[in-house]
N, C-alpha and C positions, 0 to 999 in steps of 0.2 A: 443585238442583244442590249437590254437597257443597262444604265450603269449599276443599278442596284443588283442585277442578276450577276454582273460581272464581279462585283464585290462579293457577293455570297460564294460564287464558284472559286474565287481566289481564297478566300477564308478556308473553305472546304479542303482545297488543295494543300494549303499550309497545314491546316490541322492534321491531315493524313501524313504529310511529311515529317512533322514534328513528332506524332505517335510514333510512326514506323522507325525514325532515327533514336527516339528515346528507349523504345523497347530493345533496339540493337545495341545501344551503349550500356544498358543494364545487363543484359544477358551475355554480353561478350566481356564482362569485366567480373572476374571471380570475387574481387573485393567488395564492389557493389552488390553482387548476389548475398555474399555474406552477410552485409549489414541490412539490406532491405528485406530480404526473404528468410534466411535462417536466423539472424540475430533475435527477432521476435519469438521464434520458436524456442531458441536456446535459453533466452533470458526468462521467458515466462515459465519454462520448466524448472530452470535452476532455483528461482525465486519460490516457486510452488513447493519445491522439495525442501527447502530451507525452512519454510513455515508449515511444513507438514504436520508436525506434531498439534498445530492449532494452538493447545492449551499448555500452559506452564505449570508444570506439578513438581512437587517434592521440593519447595523452598526451605532452606534450613534455617531455624530460628534457635534463639538461646532463651531459657527460661531461669529467672531468679526466684528460686522459691524459699522465701524467707519464712513461711509458715510450717513447712515441713510436716504436714498433716496428711491424714487421709483423704480429706477433701480436697486440698491442693493438689494431691498426686493424681486423684480422680479428673481434675481439670487439665492437667498434663496429658494424661491419657486420651482425654477427649481431642487434644491438638493432634496427638499422633494417629488418631482414627481416621482422620480426614485425608484426601489424597493430594491436597494442595501444599501443606506444610509438614514438616517433622522437626522435633526436637532434637538437634544435633549436639547442643552443649547445654549444660546446666550451670553457669558461672556462680561464684559465690557471692559476688558484689557487683555493682554498676560499673566499677572501673574495669575489672575484667571482662564484662560484656562489652564495654567500648572498644577495647582492644580487639576482640573477636570481630566486632563490628566493622571497624574501620581496616581490618586485614581482609575483609570480606570473606570471611568464614562463615558469617551469618548475615542475613538480611532483615532481621527483626528481633526484638527482646520484648519479653513479657515480665513484668515485675509484680509478683504475688507478695503482698506485705504479710507481716507477722501475724496481725489480727485478722486476717482472711477468714479462717474457721469460725473464729469467735462471733464476728459479725454477721457472717451468713447464717449460722445456726440459731444466732440470737434474735434474728429477725430485723437485723439492721442492714443497711446498705454497704456491701463490701466494695472496695475500689481496687481494680486491676489495672495497671497501666501498660500501655502497648507503645512500642516504639518501631516503627517500620520504615525502610528505605523507600521513599516516595521519588527518588531520582529515576528509578526504573519503573515506569508507570504499570506495566504488566505484572512485575513481581510484587508491587505495592498492592494492586488489587487483589491477586490471588491470596496473598498473606493477610491483608487486612479483613477481607470478608471470611476467611477460615477462621481467625482468631475470634472475631466477633460473634460468628455463629456458634463456636464452641462455648465461649462465655455465656451467651443466651441459653444454649441447651442445658449448661449446668445450673444456672439460676433458675430455670424453668423446673427442672428436676428437683432442686432443694425444695422449691415452693409446692410442688407436687406431693413430696414426702411430707412437708409440715401439714398440709391439708389432711392428708391421710392419717396422721397422727391425732389430729383434732376430732376426727371422727366422720370425716366426708367419705363417701363412696368414690369409687374410681371414676364413673362418669362425671360426677360433680367436680372432682379435683381436676380432671382433665379439661373440662370446660372453663374452669376458673383459670388456669395456668395457660390454656391456649384458646381463648375465645372464638378466634377467627382462623380457619384453616384456607390457606390459599393454594392454588393450583398454578405453577408457573409453565407456560409454554414458549419457548424462544423461538419465534418464527424467522425462517430463512437462515438463521445461523443457530442450530440446536446446540452446538457445543461451544458456543460463546468464543470461537476460536479467532485468534489474531489473523490468520491466513485469509480466512473467508472475508474479514473485515477489510484488509488492506490491499488484497491482490487485485481485485477488479480495478482500483484506482492506479496501481502500479503499472498494470497492462497498458492502460491509456497513456501513462507518461512514456513507456517504452515505445509505443506506437509513434508518438510524436518525436521523440529523440533519434530513433533509428532512422525515420524518413528524413528529418533533417539532415543527418549525417550522410545518408546516401545521397540525397539531392545536392548536397554541396560537392561530393565527390564526381557526381555526373557533370554538375557546372563546371568543375575543373576541365573534365575531358572535352567538354563543348568548347571552352576557350583554348584549351591546347591545341585541338585540331580544326580550329577556326570554324566550326559548324554554324556559327552564327551568320557567317557570310555565304558559306556554300549552299545554305537552305533557302537562301533568298530567291522567289521566284523570278523567271526572267522578265525584265521591263520594270522591277520595282527596286528602290534604293534600300529598302530594309524590309523586314518582315513585320507584320502587323502584331500588335500586342495580343489581341483577343484570341486568335488560333494559337499563339505560343502557350499563354495562359491555360486555355482550355485543354489543348493537348497533353501537357505536362500533368495537369491536375488529372485528367482522365486515366493516364498511364499509372501514377502512383496510387491513385484510388483504386484502380482495378486490381494491382497487385496486393494491396493491403485487404481487399475485399476477400480474397482467397485466403489468406493467411489468417484473417479473423473468422472466416468460417470454420476453420480449425480450432481456433482458440475458444470461441463462443459455443461452438456446436459439440466438439469433442474434449477439449482441454479441461473446461469446467466440470464436465461429467466425470472425468478420470480423478480430479483432485475434490470433487465434491463442493465446489464453489456455488453459492446461490445465484440463481438466476431470476429475478423478480419481475422483470418486464416481459410483455409479449414479444414475440419475434419482430412484428411490424414496428412496434415502438422503437425497438433497439436500432432497427435499420433507420428509422428516421432520425434518431439523434446521431448515428454513426456518419451518415451521409454529408452533414454539414461539418462534422469534426473532421473528417478525412480531406475534404476539400479545402478547409481553412488551413490544416497543416500541409497539404501539397502545395497550395497557392502561395505560400510565402516565398518559396524559391522562384517561381516563374516570374515575379515582379521584379527580379534583379535584372540588370542589363549589364552588358559587357563593357569593361573599360576599354579606352583606347588601344587598339592592336599594335600602335607604333610606339607607344610609351613603354618603357621598362617596367617590371613590377614595383621596385622601389619608388620610381617616379609617379606610377599611378596611384600608390598608397599615400605618398607625402603630399600629392596634389589635392587630395581629397580631405586631408586632415582639418582645413577649416571649414568644410562643409559638412563634417561630422558622419564620414562615410566609412565603411570598413571593406577591406580587400580579402576575398578568399579566393585562391587559386586563380587570380586574374579576373575575378568577376566583383563587380561593385555593387552595394546595397546601401540605398539612402535609411538612415535610422529615423 
């Protein structure tokens, strides 16, 4: 038997040994099963339920109506007609509105000046001031869009009535106030929901975090029971790097391939998350992602078994290493 054949045979035996022992270490440890298998399912479900409402509704705002006219009341009714905001308070001045805003009773303020109706009906440009909390982006977007839309609708209605009063017919007035009609189609995220936007990325982070935590736990088990020495083939001083890396990467990638089959195949459909890519494209991207996550741990090597844990950690201080459960990793 040639040297190359012997090397391949040795690699294959070590690979099978690593795979067998890694599966055994995982499925005989309830904590590791919880992290590697159940955590992804639990976290993805909890986060999906938390973002289940998708769109933020009924943001409370305050309106300072210094005009107190039928036109200004019509504008306020326009704000209440939409699903995103509602007028919770009508403070008498800006100081009262500031107190409500800083007390988190309202998240936006609309200031209608006293000359609002006079300028609007007189053909002049009326100014309505908007103050919206931009520290919470979702709330800011919902409130700002709803308020701007309401003001625009009111302005178009006043212009329409002015044109009718001047003798224009309804089609002409409509074409003048709204010369372009657009149709909006939100692809892949029809409700513009935050959950559909953020959950695919969160699931990828959960995969990486749970895998690294589980791998660290298994690394501690290997170090505790001395499996690095026990798995060395007869006639060799140590195990080869390639079969160890390949065996461990295969085990973790195979476990997460099963859980991802549920996540991408059933979980996305249950919570109506968008799936833009074809199955082959998704698999093509997931393979290197899973291998990169799972290969981070197999490159670790055991610290000296004769040194105490504190000695192992302190001795690596100058070489910028980290000790986790008796396992050392170069940074």
